[in-house]
C-alpha positions as CSV (number, residue, x, y, z in Angstrom):
1,M,0.1,-0.4,-0.4
2,L,1.7,3.8,-1.1
3,I,0.5,6.7,1.1
4,S,-0.5,8.0,-2.0
5,D,-3.5,5.8,-1.6
6,I,-4.7,7.2,1.5
7,L,-7.0,10.1,0.8
8,P,-7.5,13.0,3.4
9,A,-11.1,12.9,4.7
10,T,-13.2,15.6,6.4
11,S,-13.0,14.3,10.1
12,P,-13.9,15.3,13.6
13,A,-10.5,17.6,14.5
14,D,-10.1,16.5,18.6
15,Q,-6.8,17.5,18.6
16,I,-7.9,21.2,17.8
17,P,-7.8,23.2,21.4
18,G,-11.0,24.2,22.7
19,P,-14.1,22.8,24.8
20,P,-14.5,18.7,24.6
21,Q,-16.6,18.2,20.8
22,G,-20.3,17.9,21.8
23,Q,-19.6,21.4,23.5
24,W,-18.4,23.8,20.8
25,T,-20.3,27.2,19.9
26,Y,-19.9,29.8,17.2
27,A,-17.7,31.9,19.7
28,D,-15.3,29.4,20.3
29,Y,-15.2,28.3,16.8
30,A,-14.1,31.9,15.9
31,L,-11.2,32.0,17.6
32,I,-9.5,29.4,15.7
33,Q,-6.7,30.6,14.2
34,A,-7.5,28.4,11.0
35,E,-4.2,29.0,8.8
36,G,-5.8,27.6,5.4
37,V,-7.4,24.7,7.0
38,R,-11.4,24.8,6.8
39,Y,-13.4,24.1,10.2
40,E,-17.1,23.0,10.1
41,L,-19.5,23.0,13.2
42,I,-22.0,20.2,13.0
43,S,-24.4,19.9,16.4
44,G,-21.0,20.8,18.7
45,V,-18.4,19.3,17.4
46,L,-15.8,20.4,14.6
47,Y,-15.1,18.8,11.7
48,M,-11.6,19.9,9.6
49,T,-11.9,19.6,5.5
50,P,-9.2,18.9,3.4
51,A,-8.6,21.5,1.0
52,P,-10.3,21.9,-1.8
53,S,-8.6,20.3,-5.3
54,T,-8.3,22.3,-8.6
55,S,-11.3,20.9,-10.5
56,H,-13.5,21.6,-7.3
57,Q,-12.1,25.4,-7.5
58,S,-13.3,25.3,-11.8
59,V,-16.7,24.1,-11.0
60,S,-17.2,26.3,-8.0
61,N,-16.1,29.5,-9.6
62,L,-18.0,28.7,-12.6
63,L,-21.2,28.0,-11.0
64,A,-20.2,31.4,-8.5
65,T,-20.4,33.3,-12.1
66,Y,-23.7,31.9,-13.5
67,L,-25.5,31.9,-10.8
68,T,-24.0,35.6,-9.5
69,L,-25.0,36.4,-12.6
70,H,-28.9,35.2,-13.0
71,V,-29.6,36.3,-9.4
72,Q,-27.8,38.6,-7.3
73,L,-27.1,41.3,-10.6
74,V,-30.3,41.3,-11.6
75,G,-30.9,41.9,-7.7
76,L,-32.9,38.9,-6.6
77,G,-31.0,38.2,-3.8
78,K,-27.3,37.6,-2.7
79,V,-24.6,35.0,-4.3
80,F,-21.8,33.9,-1.4
81,S,-18.7,31.1,-1.9
82,A,-16.8,29.5,1.2
83,P,-15.2,30.3,2.9
84,T,-18.7,31.7,4.3
85,D,-19.4,31.1,7.7
86,V,-23.3,30.0,7.7
87,E,-25.0,29.9,11.8
88,L,-27.8,27.6,10.7
89,F,-28.2,27.4,14.3
90,P,-26.4,27.2,17.7
91,G,-23.3,24.8,17.5
92,T,-23.8,24.3,13.6
93,V,-22.1,26.9,11.6
94,V,-20.7,25.1,8.1
95,Q,-19.4,26.5,5.3
96,P,-21.4,26.0,2.6
97,D,-19.2,26.3,-1.0
98,I,-22.0,28.7,-2.5
99,L,-24.9,29.3,-1.1
100,V,-27.7,32.0,-2.3
101,I,-29.4,34.5,0.2
102,S,-33.2,35.5,-1.6
103,S,-33.2,39.1,-1.5
104,S,-36.6,38.9,0.8
105,N,-34.0,37.0,3.0
106,E,-31.3,39.2,2.8
107,G,-32.1,40.4,7.1
108,C,-30.0,36.8,7.7
109,I,-26.9,38.8,6.2
110,T,-24.4,40.5,8.7
111,P,-20.5,41.6,8.8
112,S,-19.5,38.4,10.2
113,R,-21.4,35.5,9.0
114,I,-24.8,34.7,7.1
115,I,-27.3,33.7,10.9
116,G,-29.3,31.0,9.9
117,P,-30.8,28.7,6.1
118,P,-30.3,29.9,3.0
119,D,-32.0,29.8,0.7
120,L,-29.9,27.3,-2.0
121,V,-26.6,25.9,-0.6
122,V,-24.8,24.2,-3.7
123,E,-21.5,21.6,-2.1
124,I,-19.5,20.4,-4.5
125,V,-18.6,16.6,-3.6
126,S,-15.3,14.9,-3.8
127,P,-14.3,11.7,-2.5
128,S,-12.6,13.4,0.6
129,T,-16.5,14.8,1.6
130,A,-18.6,13.1,0.5
131,G,-20.2,11.0,2.6
132,Y,-20.1,14.3,4.8
133,D,-22.0,16.4,2.6
134,R,-24.6,13.5,2.2
135,R,-24.8,12.5,5.8
136,E,-23.8,15.2,8.3
137,K,-24.5,18.3,6.3
138,Q,-27.1,17.2,4.8
139,D,-28.6,16.1,8.1
140,A,-27.6,19.7,8.8
141,Y,-29.3,21.6,6.2
142,A,-32.5,20.1,6.5
143,A,-32.7,20.6,10.1
144,A,-32.2,24.3,9.8
145,G,-34.8,24.4,6.8
146,V,-32.3,25.0,4.1
147,P,-35.5,24.2,1.2
148,E,-33.2,23.1,-1.5
149,Y,-29.4,21.6,-1.9
150,W,-27.2,20.6,-4.8
151,L,-24.8,17.8,-4.9
152,V,-22.7,18.8,-7.6
153,D,-20.0,16.0,-8.6
154,P,-17.5,16.7,-10.9
155,S,-16.3,13.8,-11.2
156,T,-19.3,12.5,-13.2
157,Q,-20.4,15.9,-14.4
158,T,-23.5,16.1,-12.6
159,V,-26.1,17.8,-10.1
160,E,-28.0,16.2,-8.1
161,L,-31.3,18.3,-7.1
162,L,-32.9,17.9,-3.8
163,I,-36.1,19.7,-2.4
164,L,-36.7,20.2,1.1
165,E,-40.3,18.6,2.1
166,Q,-41.5,17.4,5.3
167,G,-38.4,18.0,7.1
168,S,-36.4,16.0,5.1
169,Y,-35.1,15.8,1.4
170,R,-36.8,14.7,-1.7
171,S,-34.7,14.3,-5.2
172,Q,-35.3,15.4,-7.9
173,G,-33.0,13.3,-10.1
174,L,-29.9,13.7,-11.4
175,F,-29.0,15.9,-14.7
176,R,-26.2,16.2,-16.6
177,G,-24.7,17.4,-20.3
178,Q,-28.0,20.0,-21.6
179,A,-30.5,19.5,-19.0
180,Q,-31.3,22.3,-17.4
181,L,-31.6,22.5,-13.2
182,P,-35.5,22.0,-12.3
183,S,-34.8,24.4,-9.2
184,R,-37.6,26.4,-7.3
185,A,-35.0,28.8,-5.6
186,I,-33.5,29.8,-8.7
187,Q,-36.6,29.7,-11.0
188,H,-35.7,29.2,-14.8
189,L,-31.8,29.2,-14.8
190,P,-30.9,29.4,-18.8
191,V,-27.8,27.5,-18.1
192,A,-27.3,23.4,-19.0
193,V,-26.0,21.5,-16.5
194,A,-22.6,21.0,-18.9
195,A,-21.6,25.0,-18.4
196,F,-20.5,24.1,-14.6
197,F,-17.8,21.4,-15.6
198,G,-16.7,23.5,-18.1
């Protein structure tokens, strides 16, 4: 077995000085000296996530650009990219890859962070984050009431669109190629899914 065969994965950051896992707060989290490392807080547990790959960053840039053109520049809301802190509820602070706040919900934007659920959250999955994005983060987004969640997979060039219904997410399907996303949060987004992958 080669060392290169072991990939970094999102995991509890037990080595970081602070309160016991399960008892972290936003105030504790805000004191961390990140130094290029990305941390998130789910139900009081501090997690460390690996640095994103270049393909991840390329997809993130394209998605943010299309959303900015279709949402922010026409006055429908604001688009943010990581690292932007989102305090979903006490003890849970995440940094979605991309998030959208509608103009009617802009009161949740503060100088330090977003407080409350965004209208749309986008996570770009990779082998190191896929399980975390589909378990801990998905559960946190559902509990906070985030109405729409996109899981973007650069390796398959697909987007899974999830809609919150009665407290849990329901998949609207996997979209790729020339398909357009039937988003409720961003209606009539005139972009084929393939454009997100350059």
